[in-house]
C-alpha positions in Angstrom: 11.2 -9.1 -22.8 14.0 -11.3 -21.5 15.3 -11.2 -18.0 18.2 -9.0 -18.9 16.0 -6.1 -20.0 13.3 -6.2 -17.4 11.7 -2.9 -16.3 12.6 -1.3 -12.9 9.5 -0.8 -10.7 9.5 1.3 -7.5 7.1 0.6 -4.7 6.8 3.4 -2.2 5.0 3.5 1.1 5.4 5.2 4.5 5.9 1.7 6.0 6.0 -2.0 5.0 2.3 -2.2 4.1 3.1 -1.8 0.5 4.6 -5.3 0.6 1.0 -6.5 0.2 0.8 -4.8 -3.2 4.4 -5.7 -4.2 3.7 -9.4 -3.5 0.8 -9.5 -5.9 2.9 -7.7 -8.6 5.9 -9.9 -8.1 3.7 -13.0 -8.5 2.4 -11.7 -11.8 5.7 -10.3 -13.0 8.4 -12.4 -11.3 11.4 -11.2 -13.4 11.2 -7.4 -13.1 13.8 -5.4 -11.2 12.1 -4.3 -8.0 12.9 -1.5 -5.6 10.9 -0.8 -2.4 11.2 2.3 -0.3 9.5 2.9 3.1 9.7 6.4 4.6 10.0 5.3 8.2 11.4 8.7 9.2 7.9 10.2 8.6 5.8 7.1 9.4 2.8 7.2 9.8 1.6 9.4 6.9 -1.9 9.5 8.3 -0.6 11.9 11.0 1.1 14.2 8.5 -0.2 17.2 6.4 -0.9 16.9 2.7 2.0 19.2 1.9 4.4 17.1 4.0 3.3 13.9 2.2 3.6 15.5 -1.2 7.1 16.9 -0.5 8.4 13.7 1.0 7.0 11.5 -1.8 8.3 13.7 -4.6 11.8 14.0 -3.0 12.2 10.3 -2.4 11.0 9.2 -5.8 13.2 11.8 -7.5 16.2 10.6 -5.5 15.7 7.0 -6.4 15.0 7.8 -10.0 18.4 9.6 -10.2 20.3 6.5 -9.0 18.1 3.8 -10.6 16.2 5.1 -13.7 12.6 4.0 -13.2 10.1 2.6 -15.7 7.1 2.8 -13.3 6.3 4.0 -9.8 3.6 2.4 -7.6 2.5 4.5 -4.7 1.6 1.6 -2.5 0.0 3.7 0.1 -3.7 4.7 0.2 -3.1 7.9 2.2 -0.4 9.2 -0.1 -2.3 8.2 -3.2 -5.2 10.4 -2.2 -3.0 13.5 -2.5 0.3 13.0 -4.5 -0.7 11.4 -7.8 -1.4 14.7 -9.8 1.9 16.2 -8.6 3.9 13.0 -9.5 2.3 12.7 -12.9 3.2 16.2 -13.7 6.8 15.8 -12.6 7.5 12.3 -14.1 7.0 11.2 -17.7 6.8 7.5 -16.6 3.5 5.8 -15.5 2.5 6.5 -11.9 0.1 3.9 -10.3 -1.8 4.8 -7.1 -3.6 2.7 -4.6 -7.2 3.5 -3.8 -9.7 1.7 -1.6 -11.6 -1.1 -3.4 -15.0 0.6 -2.9 -16.5 -0.4 -6.2 -15.8 -4.2 -6.1 -16.9 -4.3 -2.4 -20.2 -2.7 -3.2 -20.7 -5.1 -6.1 -19.9 -8.3 -4.1 -21.8 -7.4 -0.9 -25.0 -9.3 -0.5 -26.4 -7.2 2.3 -25.2 -3.9 0.8 -23.8 -3.0 4.2 -20.1 -2.5 3.9 -17.2 -1.1 6.0 -14.2 1.0 5.0 -11.3 0.3 7.2 -8.5 2.8 6.4 -6.2 5.4 8.0 -7.5 8.6 9.5 -6.1 10.5 6.6 -7.8 8.3 4.0 -11.3 8.2 5.4 -11.6 12.0 5.5 -10.3 12.7 1.9 -12.8 14.1 -0.6 -11.4 11.5 -3.1 -12.8 8.7 -1.0 -16.1 10.4 -0.5 -16.4 10.6 -4.3 -15.6 6.9 -4.6 -18.4 6.1 -2.3 -20.8 8.5 -4.0 -20.0 7.2 -7.4 -19.8 3.4 -6.8 -21.5 2.7 -3.5 -24.4 5.1 -3.2 -26.8 2.2 -2.9 -24.9 0.8 0.1 -24.6 1.7 3.8 -20.9 2.5 4.3 -19.4 2.4 7.7 -16.0 4.0 8.3 -13.2 3.5 10.7 -10.0 5.5 10.5 -7.2 4.0 12.5 -3.5 4.7 13.0 -3.2 1.9 15.6 -4.0 -0.8 13.1 -1.3 0.5 10.8 1.2 0.3 13.8 0.0 -3.3 14.6 0.6 -4.5 11.1 4.0 -2.8 11.0 5.0 -4.5 14.2 3.9 -7.9 12.9 6.2 -7.7 9.9 9.0 -6.6 12.2 8.5 -9.9 14.2 6.5 -8.5 17.1 3.4 -10.2 18.5 0.0 -9.0 17.3 -1.8 -6.8 19.9 -5.3 -8.5 19.6 -6.7 -6.5 22.5 -6.0 -3.1 20.8 -7.2 -4.6 17.5 -10.6 -5.6 19.0 -10.9 -2.2 20.7 -10.4 -0.4 17.3 -13.0 -2.6 15.6 -15.5 -2.6 18.5 -18.0 -0.4 16.8 -18.5 -3.0 14.0 -18.7 -6.2 16.1 -22.4 -5.8 16.7 -23.4 -4.9 13.1 -24.4 -8.4 12.1 -25.3 -7.6 8.4 -21.9 -6.1 7.8 -20.7 -8.6 5.3 -17.9 -6.9 3.4 -14.9 -4.8 4.5 -12.7 -2.7 2.3 -9.1 -3.0 3.5 -8.4 0.6 2.6 -4.7 0.7 3.7 -2.0 -1.5 2.2 -0.9 -2.5 5.7 -4.2 -4.2 6.5 -4.0 -7.3 4.3 -1.0 -8.2 6.5 -3.3 -8.6 9.5 -6.4 -9.8 7.6 -6.6 -13.0 9.5 -6.6 -11.2 12.9 -9.2 -8.7 11.6 -11.4 -11.6 10.5 -11.2 -13.1 14.0 -12.6 -9.9 15.5 -15.4 -9.7 12.9 -16.7 -13.2 12.2 -19.8 -12.0 10.5 -17.8 -10.5 7.6 -17.7 -12.7 4.5 -15.6 -10.7 2.1 -12.4 -8.7 2.6 -11.5 -6.5 -0.4 -8.1 -5.0 -1.2 -6.5 -3.5 -4.3 -3.4 -5.7 -4.6 -4.4 -7.9 -7.6 -6.0 -5.0 -9.5 -2.8 -2.9 -9.1 -0.7 -5.8 -10.3 -2.8 -6.1 -13.4 -2.6 -2.4 -14.0 1.2 -2.4 -13.7 1.4 -5.4 -16.2 -0.9 -3.6 -18.7 1.0 -0.3 -18.5 4.4 -2.0 -18.9 3.1 -3.9 -21.9 2.5 -0.6 -23.7 5.5 1.3 -22.4 8.9 1.7 -23.9 11.1 0.1 -21.3 14.6 1.2 -20.9 17.0 -1.5 -21.8 19.2 -2.4 -18.9 21.2 -5.3 -17.3 19.2 -7.1 -14.7 20.1 -5.8 -11.2 19.4 -7.1 -7.7 16.3 -6.1 -5.9 16.8 -3.5 -3.2 14.9 -2.1 -0.3 15.3 1.4 1.2 14.3 3.1 4.4 14.8 6.7 5.3 15.9 6.3 8.9 18.2 3.7 10.5 16.4 1.3 12.9 17.2 -1.8 14.7 15.6 -4.8 12.9 15.7 -8.4 14.0 16.5 -11.6 12.0 12.8 -12.2 11.3 12.5 -8.9 9.4 15.7 -9.6 7.5 14.5 -13.1 6.7 11.2 -11.7 5.5 12.7 -9.2 3.1 15.1 -11.9 1.8 12.2 -14.3 1.3 10.3 -11.7 -0.7 13.3 -11.2 -3.0 15.2 -8.3 -1.6 18.9 -8.6 -1.1 19.9 -5.4 0.8 18.4 -2.8 3.1 19.8 0.6 2.4 19.4 4.0 4.1 18.2 6.7 1.7 19.1 10.3 2.6 16.3 12.6 1.6 17.0 16.2 0.6 13.8 18.1 0.8 
């Protein structure tokens, strides 16, 4: 496929955490047409009901697909992925890729078989995640922390604010004394953005696992087998659902990652 007929890929998240997944995909498929939407009007999703998350995700993806016919949608949000995938796959005929915690590879790579799942409050309590642990990590001790504050810290970092290390340490306090905890699943797409800070708080941890590379490979595989709509190459766009004041660092960041404009998306629910 030449550059003029590249597929259009939408990455969707409640915030900017999905950039960690987008970055891996962009590195693997540099010439695709990329759209990114973060639903900052309803951020964070971990505090919302399943029905609210389903309705918002469906409405937003439908709206963007009307204006920019999509070839694939990546739900770059673990919390949303645990509830919205069946509905989206019923509604859209294009591939839908979800983001789920990397429980299986974490269990396999752990040497002590004592691992931690660091995710949002919504993700850690989902039956879907319990099934992942049962199916792929039943032979491990699995600690869980569900945190909204860590999501907010990562969000603030990308918006140019300083990282609140005191709050970060408080959120991770329960794990600091577990010396054989050698592997952590970063079960929220925001968390790779603050991986270095998390590692500072938990020096005993050897492996940090996220789903970014696996999702990028999945997208590449799906697109290789899909009938991509022929279209003229367009500029990459980023959308939010509520106006906010952003500084030059945030603007520089989205430009550095290949997005040319920040647009306000009006959602009709």
